[in-house]
N, C-alpha and C positions, 0 to 999 in steps of 0.2 A: 518158681515164681509164685506170687500170691495173686489170685485171679478172682475178680468179682463176676459172678454169674447171675443174671436175671432169668426168670422162667425156669428156675432150677427143678421144679416139680413136673415140668412138661417133658414130653418124649425126648426131644433133642437135648434139652438142658441136663436132664438126669443122666442120659447116656454119655454125654460129653464129660460131665463131672466124674463119673466112674472111671473113665479112661485117664483123666487128668490126675486124679488121686493116685491111681496105680503108678503113674509116671513120677510121683513124688511132689507134685505141686500142691500148694495150699489153696483151698477154695473157700471163698466167702459167698454164700448163697443168699441173695436178697429174695425173701419169700413174702408173699402177701398175707399168708396166714401160717401160724405155727403148726407144723405137721411133718410127717415123715417124707423123706426124699427116697423114692423107690425107682429102681431101674426097670426097663421094659420086661425083664423076666421075673420081676417081683422081689428082687434082692433089695433089702433095706440098707441104706448107706448111713452108718452111725455118724452122729454130729453132736456138736455142743454150741451154745450161743456165742456169738461174736461180741466181745466186750471192748475191742479196740486193739490197735497195734497189729503185729504180725503173728500168725499162728505157726504151728509146727509143720514140717514137710509131710505131705500125705494126709493132712487133717482137713476135715470138712466143718466149717463154721457157718452158722445161720444167723441172719439178722432180719427182723420183721420190718418191712417197709412198704411203701405204696407209690407206684409210678404216677398215680393220679394226684399226688400232693407235692407241693414245692418242697425242696429239700428231701425228696423221696420219703417223706413222712418220718424222718429220723431226727433224733436229738442233734442239735447243731454241733456239739463236740464229737459225737459219734460219726456224724457225716464227715467232719474234718479229718478225723483219724482214719476213716475208711478211705477217703480221697487221697490221703498222703501215703497210704501203706500198700495199695494194690498196684501191680505191674501191668495188668491187662484188664480190659472189660470185655466180657462176652455177653452181648445183649440179645437174648433169645426170647424174652417175654413178649407175648402178644395174645390178643383175643383172636382165636382161629376158628371158632364155631361160626357157622353161617346163620343168617336169618336174625341177627341181633340189630337193634336200632343203630343207625349210622353214628349217632353221637357217642356210643360206647366204643366203636372202633376208633373214632377220633380221639377220645380221652385216653385210651390205653395205647393204641398202636402208634399214634402220631404224637400227641402231647407227651406220652410216656417216653418216647424216643428222644424228644427234644430235651427232657429233663436229664436223661442219661448222657446226652451230648454235653449239656452244661456241666454235669459232674466230671466228665473226662477232660473237658477243656479248661477247667478252673483249678486244676492241681497246681499248687505253688511251684513255679519254676519250670514246669513241663506238662504237656498234655499226656494223657494215658492212652496208649494204643488200644484201638477199639475194633472189635469184631461184631458185625451186625448180621443177624440171621433174617434175611428177606425171604422171598419166594420166587420161584421161576415164573409164576403167573403174574408178575408185574408186566409181563408181555401183553396182558390184556387179550383182546379178541382179534387183533390184527394178525393176519396170516403171514407166512414166510419164515425166513431164517431169523432166529433171535440169538445173537452172539453174546459173549461176555461183555462186550463194550456197548451193546444196545441198551437203550433205556427209554427216553421219551421219543416215541414215534407217532404221537398224536393218537394213541390207541384208546379205545373205549374199554370199559371193564365189565366183567360178568357179575361182580358182586361188590358191595361196600367194603368187604375185607380186602380184596385185591386193590381197590382204589386207595385204601388207607395205607397199605404196605408200599404202594408207589409214592405216596406223599412222604412217608417215613424215610424211604430210600432217598428221596429228594433232599431231605434234611441232612442225611449222612453225607451226601455228595457236596452240599454246600459247606458243611463243617470241614470236609476234606480240603476244599479250596481255601478255607481259613486256617489251615495248619494242623487239623486233627489227623493223626495217622490212623487210617482205617483199612479194613478189609470187609467187603460185602460178600456174604455167602448166600446163594440162591438154591435151595433144594427144590426138587420136583415134588410130586405127590408122595408123601412118606407112608409106607406100609410096613408090615411085619418084618421080622429079621430074615436074613438070607438063608439061615440054616433050616428053620422049620415054620416060618411064617408067624412066629410068636408076636402077639400084639396086646398091649394092655389098654389101649385107647382106640375105640372104634368110631371113626367119623369119616367124612368126605366120601371116598369111593365105597367104603364099607356101608355107610348109611343108604346109599343109592341101591347097591346090589343086595342088601338085606331085604329091601322091599320088592325089587324086581324079581329076584330069584324065588321069592315066596309066592309070586304070582299076584301080588297086591296091586301092582301097576304093570300092565302088559305092554303098553306102547309109550314110547318116548320120542320127542322130536330130536332128530339128530342126523348125522351123516356118517355112513359106515366107513368112510375114508378118514374121519376124524381120529385123532390119536390121544391117548392118555399116557403120560410119562410117570411111571411108578418106580420108586427106589426104596431099598430096604433100610430100616432105621439104623442098623449097625454100621452100614457103609456111610450113611450120612454123618453119623457121630464121628467116625474115623476121619472124614473129610474136614469137619469143623476143627477137630484137634490138630490136624495137619496145618490148617490155616493159622491156628493159634501158635503152634510151636515153631512154625517157619514164617513168622510174621514179617521179618525183614525182607524176605523174598516175595511175599504175597502183598505187601503194603501197596495200597493204591489200586489194587485189582478187584474185580468182581469174579467170584468163582462159581461155576455152574456145577451143581451136583445133580446131574440128569443121567438118564439111561442111554446106553448105546442101542437099545431095542425098544423104542416106544411102541405101544400096543394100539393097533387100529381096532375100532369097535368090533369089526368082524372077528378079529383074533380073540377078543375078550369073550364074545359069544361062543367061540369054539371051545374055550376053557369051561364056560358055563355048561356046555352040552356034555362035558365029561362027568358031570355030577347028576346021577339019575333023579335026585329029588328036586333039582333046580328047574324052575320055569325060565326060559330064555327070553329076554326082552326083545321086542321088535322096534327098530328105529325107522321113523318116517320123516320125510322132509318137513321142515318147520312150517312151510306155507300150506300144508294140507293137514297139519295137526291142530285140533281144537279141543282144549280141555273141557269145554262145556258139553262135549259129547260124552264125557265120563259120568259115571253114576256112583252113588254111595261111597264106600270106603276108597275105591280107586281114585275118585276125584279128590277126596280128602288127602290121601297120601301123596298124590301128585302135587297138590298145592302146598302142603306143609313141608315136604322134603325134596322131591325130585326137581321141582321148579327152581329150587335154590342152586342146583348144580348143573342145570341143563346146558348152560353155555359151554361146559367142558365137552359136550357131545357134538359140537359143531366146529371146534377149533382144529385148524390144520397148521399149527406152528411147529417149526423144526428147531429144536434146541441143540446148541453145540457147546462142547467143553474143551476146545482145542488148547487154549492157553492155560486152562485150569490144570491140565495134566503135567505142567511144569512144577506145580506145587503138590498135586495129589494125583499120582499116576495110576493108582490102583483102580481097576474096573470093578463094578458091583459083582460080588461073588455069585449072585443069582439075579436074573433080570428077565424081562419079556414074559412069555408064557410060563416058563419054569417058575419064576417068582410068583406070578399070579396064582398058579395052581397051589403052591404052598400057602399063600395067603388065604385062599378060599378054603383049603383043607383045614387049616387051623380054625377058621371062623366056624366051620361045621362042627369040628371036634369039641369046641367049647360051648356050642349051642347058640352062637350069635346068629348064624344062618339056620333057618328052619322053615320047613314047608308049612304054609298056613292051611288051616281047616275052615277058614271063614269064606263065605260067599261074598263076592264083590258086585 
């Protein structure tokens, strides 16, 4: 197949591309800026510019475009050739960093998805099968079981990012009702690989624990019974490829790439305690936590980083992937405490986690 991939330089996009190339597929990567596409372990994927038509099996082609512009920022003829030559669309591009202005999430995650839907639905003669990378956290903050068929439960969201992914997924579902063949893939919190915790992009849980294990923020509002669901990047990429290559069986479904062993905050602290250099954060009920009691750097780090993610430390949502196993039966090779220990060990090894010498 010839497959158009957005978000090609991101973690999921690059890892999926590497697997698809190895399987002999031709990849056209829509990139926002001209640059190298590198896998999680630092391997450079050789490429050449896309100039139209179909490429060779196992070849990576790149085309510079922009999800924030009509026509994806492409020349009209190149847009037409691309639209008529691809057999699948893998839309993984998104603004995932927290703390950005709401209009940025709207422009990239929502409007960008709308433009990709337009691209897939206007192919002459037929729609292009479409795989959309969502997030498990479209569940929002409503507790309870969140199944593959669950979506709009009147939930509130912990961040503008989550809300934007919910709106984008709404667009996908509407397009599905209008005839676009789709598969929605919802990964949980993506961390380093299952073998050794290798990770080239540190954010989300990494950003929080970099600060707390360094002792820069000692107390966080949260519930020790709350859980975080982490999954290794290699397993997520395998799941995305499974959805793509088994599209006819997966069509119309939402696939959950979540762990069988979600981590309670108590368990995360148990892993932190295994590292002598780590400060172990303390969680207190939200109604007794007051950030104005903090001083100096602690107050600053809480406001600039921890507060962006604190909703994760009070959620008690149970994710299931029962029907997903029909398409992707493989369990994560490492999960739970085992995976988290690998993740933290790698972050220590490369110097991302370090003990602070600053007074707070």
